[in-house]
N, C-alpha and C positions, 0 to 999 in steps of 0.2 A: 149576707146577699137580700137580709129582708128590707134592706134601706134603697135597694135599686128596685124594687117591684113597682112601687107608685108611679117612681119616674114613667116604668114603663109602661105603666098603664094609661100615663097621660099621652101617650104617642098614639096617634090614631093609626088603625092599620091598613098597611102599603098597600099599594095599587097592585092589581094580580099579577102583571107583568109589564115590561120596560122593555123597548128597545131602543138603538142608536140608526138614526136612517142616515145615509149621506145624501144630500140636496146638491141638485144639478140646476143650472141655469139662473141663479140667481146673480143680478148685477147692483143689488144696493140695498140696503138697509129695510125700503118697504118692501122690497121682495120677501124680507123674511119676515114682518110684519105680517103679510098679508097669510103667507103659508100658516105661519102661526094661529093666526084667528081661524083659519079655514077648519085646520085640525082642532082647536080648544071646541068648535061647535060641534064634532062628535060627541055621542052618549059616553058618558065614562071618560074622556080623554084629556089628558093634561098633556099639553107639548112646548117647547121651549127651541127655538130655533136661533142659530149662530149665524148670521153673514159670514163672520171671518174664519170662523170652522169649517162654515159650509155642511152643519151636521143639523139635525133635530134629535132632541131628547124625546124620548114619547113614552108616557104612562099610560095604559087602555086597562080598561076590565074586560070581566068576559063577556062574550057576545061579540067582541071585535078581534078581528086576524090582522098580522101584517099589511097583508094584501090588501084590505081595506085602509089603511092608511097612507100605502102606495097609492091606490087608486085616487083618494082623495088630492094629494099633493100634484098628481098627473092631473087632475079635473081643473086644478088652479094654474098650470100651465107649465110645470117644472117636471122636474126626475128627482126618482124616490128609490133606494134601494138600501140593503143592509149592510155597511162595510165591513170588509176584511180587516181584520186585524193587521198592522203592519208586523206584529211578533209572528204570526202567521203566513207571510210574505214567504214565496218560493225563495231558495237560496240562490239561487241567479239573479234575484232581481235586486238589481242595486237601492243602494238607501235611497237615488234621490229620483228614481224612476217613478212614475205614475201619473193621475190624470192631472194634476196639477203641472207637469212637465210638460205635457201635451199641451193643457191651456194657455201655457206663457210663451210656448215655443209658436203656437198658431197667431197670439198676440203680437209677438216681436215680428214676425213674418209681417203682418199686416201693417204694423207700426213703420216698419223700414220702407216699404213701397209707400205708402200714403205721405211718410215725411220727401222723399224723395220726387215725389210729384208734386205736393203741395209748397216744397220751399220756393220754386220759381214763381208762384202763383202768389207768395205773399210778398217775396221781393219786390214784382212789377207794381203790385197795389200799394206798396209802401213808399217807394222810391219813383217818384215821377220820371227822373231822366229815364230810367230803363223803359219806360212806354214806349215803344213803337208804332207805328200802324198796324192795325189789327190785332196788337197783343192782347186783345179782349176775348179774341175766340181762341188763342193758345193758351191762357186761361183757363177757359171753359175744356177744352181737349185735357187738359192735366187735373181738373179740381173734378170735373163728374166722375171719374172713375174711386177717387178717393171718397167723394160725398156716397157713391152707388156700393163700390165693394168695400170699400175701407171702414165705413159706416154700417155697413151689412147686419154684425151682431146688435146694435142698437135698434135697426129696423126691425129685423126679425124678432126682438124683444118687445119691444112697442107693440107688435102686430099680435103677438100671443097675448099681451095682458089686454090689448082693446077687444079680443075676440070674447075675454072673460072678466069684459066689464071693469077692467083695473088700469089704473097708470101708474108708470114708475120713472125713473131717472131717467130711464132710456125714451120714454115718451117726450120728454121734455127735449132732449138731446137728439133724436128721430126730428122731431117736429121743428126745434130749430134750424138743423142743418137743411131739409129740405125745405125750408120754408127761403130759406137762402139763396137755395139752389133756383127754387120754382122764381121765385121774385127777378133772379139773375137773366133766366130763360125767357119771363116775359118782355124783359128790359131788351136782351140783345136782338129779338125774334120782331117783337112788335113795338119796341119803343126806339129811343134814340142811340141805345147806347152801344149797337152794333154797328155804328157808324164808322168808316177807317177816319183815324184823327182823333176819335175819343181819350181824352184823358179823364184823370181825377185823383186827387189827393188821398190822404191817409190820415183822420184823425183818430186820439186815442178815446174821445168823446163822439158823441153825435153830431154831425153836421148835416145841415139841412142842405137840400139838393133838390134837383129836377127827379122824380122817382124815374121817369123813363129813361135816364141817361146814368142810373145808378146801379152796378153792380155789387154784389156780395160773393164772390166767387172765394176771396182770400179767407173771408168769415169762417164759409161754409166749409174748405178744406183746412184751415187752421184751427177750426175747433173740433174736427173729428180728431185730426193730427195731436192734438194735447190732451184730446181724452181718453184716445188709446194708449197714449204714453203712461198717462195715468193711471190706467188701467194696468198697465204692463207692470211700472213700477210695482204697484200695489199688489200686483200678485206674486212679484218675485220677493218683496217687502214679507208678504204673509207666509211666504214660505220659510223665510229665515226667522220668521217670529216663531212659528212651530219647528223648529230645526232640533229645538230640545229635547221635545218628546220624542222624535222620530230618532234621534242620537239614542234615547234611553230604551226605547225598543229594540233597536239593532245592537245593543251591547251583550247580551247572551251569545254564549258558544253556540258553534252551529253542529258538532259534532264531537262524541265524548268515547274515551276509552273504557269496556266496564268490562268487570270481572265477570266469568260466568266458565263454570268448570275446572277454574285454577287457570285459564286461559285468558289473554287480553282480548279482547275485541272490539273494533271501531265499530259506532253505529250511530245516529242520529240521536240529537238531543232528544227529539219528539217521543220517542220510544223507550225511555227511562220510567223506569215505574217506583215507586217507594220499596226502599228496601233493598234495591240494587247496590252494589257497588262499585267507584268508578275511580282509574288512578286518574291524578294531574301531577303533571310534571313542572319543573320549573319554567316558568313563563307562560304556561298555558292558561286559558280561563277556567275558572271553576264551573262545572255546566249548570248545575243547579243546588237548589239550598239542600245542607246534609251535616253531618257530622263527622269529624274527622276519628276515623279507626285506627289509622296507622301513620305514624309518621308525624315530622314535625317542621312548619315552614315559618315563614312571613309571607302577609296576606295582604296585598296592595287593595284597597278598595275604594280608592280616591275619587273612583268614577261616579259610585252609588254613594259616596257619604261626605265627597269634599274633604275627607280625611287627609292629609299629604303625608302622613307618616305609616307604613306598613303596621299592620298587627301581627305579634307572634300568636300562631295558633300551634297544638298539640294536641296529642290524644283527648278525645271528650268535648273538645271544642267546636261550638258550630261555625260553620261557615257557609259563607251567602251567594249565589250564583250571581255569574256576569263580574265578580270579582278576581284578579289576577295572582297567582303563585309566585311568588318572587324567588324562592332557593331550594327547599330541598322537595321531595318527592313523598306526595299523599295518598293515602286511601281515604273515600270518602262515601260515607251509606248515607243514600238520598233520604229526604225527611218530606220534601215536598217538591210538587214537578208543576209544570206550567201554569194555570190562572192562579194557582196557589201561591207561586213564590213571592220572594219579596220585590223583586224584579219587577214581577207582573202587576204586583198589587201599587206597587209606586206608579208604574205606568198609569193604572186606572185610576189613580187617585187624582194625578195630574190630568189628564183628557178628562174626567167631571168637571174639576174645578175650571177647565179653560172652557166647558160648554155650556158652564154655569152664566146666570147674569146678576149683576149689581143692580140694585135699587134705584141708581141712578142712568142704570142701561136702560130698565124699562120705560123711564119716562121718555129717553132721546127715542126711544123704539116704538112709543105712543105718537110722539111728534113727527116721525119719519111714516106714518100710516096714511096720516092727513095733510102731509106737508105737500107733495106732486100736486095732488088736485087745488090745494090753494094756492101753489104757483102757479098753475093753469089759469086759476080765474084771476091771480093778480097781471098774470099776461096780458090774456084779454080785457083785462080794468086799462091797463098801460096805453093797449093800443088805442082803447076808445077814447081815453082822456086826452091823448096828445092831437087826434083827430079833430076832437071839438075843440081843444084850447087854441091848436097851432093852425090846422088843415092840412098839415105838413104830411102827408104818407109815408115818405121816404122815412122821415125823424121818427114816427109813431110805430114802423114797421121795425126800423133798427132796436128803438125802444124795447119792445116786445121781445124780439128774439133776444137780447142781451139778458131780458129777466128770465127766458126760458134756460138758457146757456147757464147764466149766473149761479141757479138753485141748483144744489146738489147733497143731497141727505147724508150721502155715501161716507163722510165725514162722522155724522152721527153715529151708523153704525159701526163701523169702524174703531170709535174711540174708547170703548170699554173692552171689547174683544181681544183686540192687538197687543193691548197694555197687559191684559191676563194672559194671554197666551207666552208672551216674553216673559212677564215676571214668576208666572208658575213654573216656565221650563227655568229660565237661569236658578228657583230656587230648587229644583230637583238635582241641578249639577252641583249645588252645595248641601244637599242631605238636607234638604226643608220642604216638605209637602203641605201646600195650602189645599185644604179641601173644595175650598168654594168662592164667591167673588162675595158672599156678606160677610165672609170671616174679616177680610179689608176694611170696613167698616167697624168692627168691634177692634182692631190693634190702636186705630186711632183715640177709642175713648177711653182704656183703661188707663188705670192708675195704679193698681196694687197687682202685685206677681205673687201669688201663694207658692213655695215652692216645696216639694215632698221632701224630708231628707234623704231617705233611704232610698238608693239607686238613684238620686237624679245627683241630690246636692254630694253626696256621699258615694260611693263604687257599691256598696251594699256586699262587700265583702270584708272580712274580718282582715287585717294586716298586722303585723308586729311594729311595734309602735316605740318602745323605751326599754332599753335593756340596765337593769342596776345589779352591779357585782358588790359581792361583799370582799374585804380586803383580801388580797392576796389572790384573786380568782380574774384572771384575763376573761373578756367577755368573748373571745375568740372559741376559749374553753368552755364558759356556760353554753354558748350557742350549737356548740359542736356535740355535746352530752345533752342536751334538752331537745335537742331537734331534732336528733338520732331516736329519742325515743318516740317524740310527738310525732312523727313520721308514719309511724305504724299505725296510730289512731285515725280515725275519720270525721271526727269530734270537728266543727270548724274553726275552733280556738284552737285546737291541736293543730288544722292544716296551716293556719296563719303562723304560728311558731315554728314548725316546718320550713315552709315556704321564705320564711323571714330567714332561718338561718341559712338555709342553703345558698339563697341569695350573697348573704354577708360570709360565709366561710367554703364556699364551694361543696365538693362532694362529703355527704353525711356518714358515718359508721353504720352499719347493720348491728341493732340490737341483738345480744345472746338469749335473753329473753325478754319477753312482755307479756304485762298484766295489766288490763283494764279496769279501773275500779269504777264502777257506775257512779257517776255524778258528783265523784271526788277527783279523778287526773286518770292517773298512767304511771306505772314503776314496772323496775325492770333491771337487766343487765346491760352495759354498755363500756366497752372495753375495760372489762373488769372490775368497774366501779357499779355497785349498787345505786342508781337512780331515782329521784321520785319528781314527778313535777305535776302539779295540781294546786287544787285548795289548800290554806293552812289547816285545814282540820286532818286531809291526809297525811300531809309532816306531824301534826300533833300524836296520829297513829302511831309513828314511828317515834315517838317521845322527841320530837324536834321542836324548837321554839325559832320564829324568826330574831334575828336581833333587831335592835332599836332601828338602827337606819335604813334595814329594808322593810321594816313595819311600817314606818314611815311613809316611803317611797309606793308602798300599796296601798295606804288610804289616801295618799295624794291621789294615785290614778283614778281609785274609787269615788273620791269627790269630784272628777273632773268623767266620769262614766264611763270610764274605761275598764277593760277587765284584766285583773291583775293576776299575774299565774306565779307561784314560788317555784323554787329550784331549790332541789339537796343531792347527795351523796354523799356515801361515806358516813350517815349520821349526822352529817352536819348542812345546816342553810346556806346555799351558795348565792342566791340570788333572786332577784323578782322580772318577770318579763310582763311589760304590757300592753295588751292587745285591743286595737279600737277597729270601726266603721272607718276606715281612711276617705278622706277627704278628697274629691276630684282636684287634678292638679288646675284647672281652669276655672274652679268653682267661685274662687274671689274675684277672680279677673271679670266672671260672668256678672257676679252681683254690680261690681262696680260698673259695667256696663249699662246694666239694666237700668240702675240710678242715675245713670247720664241720660235715658231715654225719659225719664220722669216719672220712672216707675219706684214704687216701695214695697220691698221687698219685705215676705214673712215666712219665717220658717214655721213649717208645719210636720209635728211627727208624733208618732205613739212611742216614741224611745222618755223616758225619763228625764225630768227638767234639766240635773245637771249635764247630760250626755247632748241634749239639745243646745242649750246656752253655748257648750264649749264648741259644737260646731260653729253656730252662729258668730260666736268673737272669731273664730278662725277666718271665717269667709266675707266679713263686714256687716252680719245682718243684725238689727237691733231690736226687732218685733220677734217674740217665738212663743208658738203655741203647741205645749208638748204634753206628753200624756193623754192624748187623742185617740179613743178606739174608731177601727176603719170605719164602722157605720156612722161615726159622728163629723167625718171629716165633709160632707155635704151641708151639717149645719155649722159647721165652721165660716165654708164659703157663703152661704145664705145670709148668717149673721151680719159679714163683712159689706153686703151687697145692700143689705139694712141702715148700716152707716151711712150711705149713700156712694160707694166706693163702686169703682166698676173695675171689677177682678179678673186676673189672669191665672191660672191654676197649671202649675207644671206638676205631672206625676208619671209613674210609667209601670204600675201594678196594678190588680187586678182590683185591691181594693179604692183606687184612685178614679175608676171609669165613672162614677157616679158623680164625685165632684168636678172632673173634667167637663162631663155634660151638664152642670148645673152653672159653673162658671161662664162669666160674659165672652173668654176665649179659653179654648182647651190646647195645652200643647203637650203632647205626648209624646216620651222619647221612644225612639223606635228599636231599642235596645229593648223596649219593657213588653207585656202581655200584650196579644190580640185584642182583650175587652179595652184596654187603655187606650190602644193606638185609633180602634172606632169610635171611641168616647169622644175624642179630641178633634179640633178644629184643625190644628197644625201639627204634622208630626216629624220629629226631629231623629231623621234615620241615624245619624250617629249621637250615641248616647253621652253628649257634651251639653253643658249647660250653657257654655259661651254660644252655641248657634241658637239658643232660645233667643237672645238679644238681637241676632243676624236675622230671625225669621221675622220679629216684632218690625225691625228697620225696612226689610225687605217688603215687606207688608205694606206699612206705611208709603215707602217709595213708590210702589205699585199703585197705590190709592191715588198719592197724589199727581203720577201720571194720568192716569183715568179722569181726574178731576181738569189737567192742564188741558189734555185733547177735549174735552166736552167743553171747556170756555171756550178753545179755540173752533171747535165745530160751529157752538151757537152763536157766539162773534162773529164769526166770519158772515154765517147768512144773514144775521139779523144787521150787518154793515153796510153787507154788497146787495142788497133786493131793493132798498133805498136807492141807489147809487145807479142802479140797472134803468130802475124806473123812471128816475130823473132823467136820462138821458146822459150819464158822465161816465158810461162804460161800452166800451166799441164791444160787440159780441166776441170776438177773438181774442180780445183779451181778457173778456170774462169768463172764456174756455178755458183758458191759460191758468185764471186765478182758481176755479174748481178745480182743475186737475191737480193744482198744486197743494189745495187744502186736503184732499185725501191723503197724499205723499207724504203732507208735513205731519198729518194724525201718526202715521203708521213708523215714520223715521224716528219721531220722538218716544214713542214705545220701544223702537228697537236700541236706544239709549240705556234701559234698564240690563242687554247684555252684558253691561261693563259692570254690574253691582258685586262690590267684595265685602 
């Protein structure tokens, strides 16, 4: 433990308190940037605001209250409150119910009405044969409600922002649509556009015309409808992106049958306490984490770990809440409840990761914060330049409106969080928990993976490996007699022999007498035979020698780092049993997969070199570092880093925690200790090394999606703004392109849901 102390000393003290606020009223990334800026200006406050999840994670010191944080957000023009965790929802609330559905429903209604009203306006403007006498007045009648009522959320948000001296995407949309409507009203009532028989065509670029006879009702109504469609699709897609986390929260059982005074009583899960015993019948969910005290069954943990094969459990085995009992009746004693359960911890890790920000997203946020004011200046510059160069007010106005409409920082704000939401959510379904977005960057750089042997590459439990019999003795007979005697012992080697014997021969006989000889083995009478199982020295005390073939088998096993147990009965040596820490079935495939990802595997263990090299050969690892003391594991990782390697570490024990924290990327087996899980960057809920390769692949895929999204978002704005300013985009086409950019980014992120 002394090696961990310096690590802890170097970590700065954590803030006194932390709270997560649910933010309302944000419409684009620049809104999030403004709120974050205002919160961070408060004394002792560090805040991160996520536009996609609509959450603010705030750390604050003494002297600041949550009410102060809420007040600051409200002064900025938005709403804030502490959200109730989905796990704490009322049982009558459906998984899909909530503010997000209300918002999507209201947007859908507004979109449908606007679409019905604006479609005739756009068609009449784009298809001259549809323009009958006084068609322009029908256009005004249909378009005005769209611009005033349909775009009301944009106008309301723009007004709120203006009162606080700020500008967001809503400001651009509101100014653009109202300017188009205002120009049209002037032309209709005070110019020539209202004259019977007025006609005009539609151009994808800007056409020059007499300003007093030009109307832009199709642009005002079309832009509003396109942006409403984009917002609606965005809201639905964001809901899909967070579906995995909501599903995780909803996995748990709602009520449970507890044993009280010998009677079965049905109670809500929230009333369970540590130490309670509850009954789980076949087909029921296990209510919370606990230990089986009665019965045996197979448990389906696929929804938590991604493991498709049910796991056999019996008395003494640990079980996890939200997993499903598939066969026998179990009685489980509660070990963890509420926020301490594995399900709650998984959900918390995923939610924290989704609320975090990668370095690339912070850059995008900074750009979004200044983007809108810059666009307003560009629009004004476009208007003045066109007027100065051409003297054509109509073309100047159209170009300026196109600049206002095309420029949208939404795609920038959605690029990282939507990919993170989908990637981390999909990871949770597969039993991979990503702690934060900064972890993704590490997975890209890693070139070496250090694998702790015990519990990571191997099961961490002794298992019967080889049975060598003397002439005239059958394997069945040797295992029956040795297994029966070892079954009465609690020693790990004895347990391995007994379990292996029972698996190969069936039920074992009961010894008539039994004696444990400390440090040497066991002896007793089984089915009338005087049986001895243990070290060669124990047999020597009974003047029994191992014949040459058995002695050679014992020596060969020990050379490979295995434990050899001699068996004798009725005064003669009958065989040798070898026991070893069994390599997990998937470890060799996992090492091959890690190599395919460009990683060099290194086996690290405190065991002797012979044992380590035998395991390494079996799984295909060339580089072995053996006989390392627990406190020296950090030094091994540091030495590899000093050689210029970027190191990932996979481990599961308390003695791995410091090394996991020191490595560039720490992968903790979820079957391991809490200390290891806390120190890791990625947690593999299933204790399977194959998942480590999946975790790195998923992390790299998520990072690739984020970069693709940001490339599109930046590229779109860089390409579109000059086109709009040059008069090459009609405002309505600009509105459609802007809406499409946000939908594209979210849809691209949703592809991660198909990761396998």
